[in-house]
C-alpha positions as CSV (number, residue, x, y, z in Angstrom):
1,M,-4.0,8.4,-10.3
2,A,-2.5,11.6,-8.7
3,Q,-4.6,13.2,-6.1
4,A,-5.4,17.0,-6.0
5,K,-6.7,18.3,-2.7
6,G,-8.5,15.0,-2.0
7,K,-9.9,14.7,-5.6
8,S,-8.4,12.9,-8.5
9,I,-7.3,15.0,-11.5
10,A,-10.1,13.4,-13.5
11,A,-12.7,14.6,-11.0
12,C,-11.2,18.1,-11.2
13,L,-11.3,18.2,-15.0
14,F,-14.7,16.5,-15.5
15,P,-16.9,19.6,-15.0
16,A,-14.9,21.5,-17.6
17,Y,-15.0,18.6,-20.0
18,V,-18.8,18.1,-19.6
19,G,-19.3,21.9,-20.4
20,F,-17.1,21.5,-23.4
21,Q,-19.1,18.6,-24.7
22,R,-22.5,20.2,-24.2
23,K,-21.7,23.6,-25.8
24,G,-19.7,22.3,-28.7
25,P,-16.1,22.6,-29.5
26,N,-15.7,26.3,-30.3
27,M,-12.5,28.3,-29.4
28,H,-14.0,29.8,-26.2
29,H,-14.7,26.4,-24.7
30,A,-11.4,25.0,-25.8
31,K,-9.7,27.8,-23.9
32,T,-11.8,27.1,-20.9
33,W,-10.9,23.4,-21.1
34,M,-7.2,24.2,-21.4
35,I,-7.3,26.7,-18.4
36,A,-9.1,24.1,-16.2
37,A,-6.4,21.5,-17.2
38,A,-3.6,23.9,-16.3
39,I,-5.1,24.8,-12.9
40,C,-5.7,21.1,-12.0
41,A,-2.1,20.2,-13.1
42,A,-0.7,23.0,-10.9
43,I,-2.5,21.8,-7.7
44,P,0.1,19.9,-5.6
45,T,-0.5,16.1,-5.4
46,Q,-0.9,14.3,-2.2
47,A,0.9,11.1,-1.6
48,A,1.2,8.7,1.3
49,A,4.5,8.9,3.1
50,P,7.0,6.4,1.6
51,I,7.2,3.1,3.5
52,S,10.0,1.3,1.6
53,G,12.8,0.0,3.7
54,R,13.4,-2.7,6.4
55,W,11.1,-2.9,9.4
56,V,11.3,-4.9,12.7
57,T,7.9,-6.5,13.5
58,Q,6.1,-5.6,16.7
59,S,6.8,-9.0,18.2
60,K,10.5,-8.5,17.4
61,D,10.8,-11.9,15.7
62,G,11.4,-10.8,12.1
63,V,12.5,-8.1,9.7
64,V,10.2,-7.3,6.7
65,E,11.6,-5.4,3.7
66,V,9.1,-3.3,1.9
67,Y,9.9,-2.7,-1.8
68,E,8.4,-1.9,-5.2
69,C,6.9,-4.9,-7.0
70,G,5.5,-3.7,-10.3
71,A,3.0,-0.8,-9.8
72,A,2.6,-1.7,-6.1
73,L,4.6,-2.2,-2.9
74,C,5.2,-5.6,-1.4
75,G,7.0,-6.7,1.8
76,K,8.9,-9.9,2.3
77,L,10.3,-11.5,5.4
78,V,14.1,-11.2,5.0
79,K,15.4,-12.2,8.4
80,F,14.3,-14.1,11.5
81,L,15.3,-12.4,14.7
82,V,13.9,-15.4,16.6
83,N,14.0,-18.7,14.8
84,P,10.6,-20.3,14.5
85,P,10.1,-23.7,16.3
86,A,10.7,-25.5,13.0
87,G,14.0,-23.6,12.5
88,A,15.2,-21.1,9.9
89,G,14.0,-23.3,7.1
90,A,10.4,-23.3,8.4
91,K,7.7,-24.0,5.8
92,D,4.4,-22.3,5.2
93,V,2.6,-25.3,6.8
94,N,-0.6,-23.4,7.8
95,N,-1.3,-22.1,4.3
96,P,-4.9,-23.1,3.2
97,D,-3.5,-23.9,-0.3
98,K,-1.8,-27.3,0.0
99,K,0.4,-26.5,-3.0
100,L,2.0,-23.6,-1.1
101,R,2.7,-25.4,2.2
102,S,6.2,-26.5,1.0
103,R,7.5,-23.0,0.5
104,T,9.9,-21.5,3.0
105,I,8.6,-18.6,5.1
106,L,12.0,-16.7,4.9
107,G,11.9,-14.7,1.7
108,M,8.2,-15.0,1.3
109,N,6.0,-11.9,0.6
110,V,3.8,-11.2,3.6
111,L,2.6,-7.8,2.3
112,T,1.2,-7.7,-1.3
113,G,-0.5,-5.2,-3.6
114,F,-0.1,-2.1,-1.6
115,Q,-1.3,1.1,-3.4
116,S,-1.3,4.6,-2.0
117,N,-4.6,6.4,-1.7
118,G,-3.0,9.7,-0.7
119,K,-2.9,9.2,3.1
120,E,-2.1,5.6,3.5
121,W,-1.2,2.3,1.7
122,K,-3.8,-0.4,1.2
123,G,-3.2,-4.0,0.2
124,Q,-3.1,-7.4,1.9
125,I,-1.1,-9.0,4.7
126,Y,-0.5,-12.7,5.1
127,D,0.1,-14.2,8.5
128,P,2.1,-17.4,8.1
129,K,1.4,-18.3,11.8
130,S,-2.3,-18.7,11.0
131,G,-2.2,-19.1,7.3
132,K,-4.7,-16.3,6.8
133,T,-4.7,-13.3,4.6
134,Y,-6.2,-10.0,5.7
135,R,-7.1,-6.7,4.2
136,S,-4.4,-4.3,5.4
137,I,-3.8,-0.6,5.8
138,V,-0.2,0.7,6.4
139,Y,1.0,4.2,7.1
140,K,4.0,5.9,8.6
141,G,3.3,7.2,12.1
142,K,4.4,10.6,13.5
143,S,7.3,8.9,15.3
144,G,8.6,7.5,12.0
145,N,7.4,4.0,12.9
146,L,5.2,1.9,10.5
147,V,1.6,1.4,11.6
148,V,0.4,-1.9,10.1
149,K,-3.3,-2.9,10.4
150,G,-4.8,-6.2,9.6
151,C,-8.6,-6.0,9.0
152,I,-11.6,-8.2,8.9
153,G,-14.6,-6.3,7.7
154,P,-14.7,-2.9,9.5
155,F,-12.5,-4.1,12.4
156,C,-8.7,-3.7,12.3
157,Q,-6.0,-4.6,14.7
158,A,-2.8,-2.5,14.6
159,Q,0.8,-3.2,15.1
160,T,3.8,-0.8,15.2
161,W,6.9,-1.8,13.3
162,T,10.2,0.0,13.9
163,P,12.9,0.8,11.4
164,A,15.5,-1.9,11.3
165,S,19.1,-0.8,11.9
């Protein structure tokens, strides 16, 4: 939902709607409702900075492409800059789901379900080296780099990814 100065449009309109429901649908209240709706619609929406594109991981061993996947953003490993020990055809051998261990890492989504909350993007990040999935927060830093955080509970570890050329 679009954000208006830190509030959702629904939160902005709710007080006017409640007043309309309590006092009954007469013309005066209908006008109040319509004015409130127009004011809320005119407030500029906040959106997290776009993060789509290709990014070199902090360890400089791969390139992740962030792209739209349905109503969210995802990121897949599109290139190895350093081949893993098992070679370019390396499989997802550390995945806790035995059925997924035969899939190749190259081309696999490592970022999934990212949604904007107005300041940053929240979703999940998968680490094929450990086979673990973490809650993740991603945002574009002041320098134009991508800050990627993997979190367990309240604790997060950040990496900085640079734009791929």
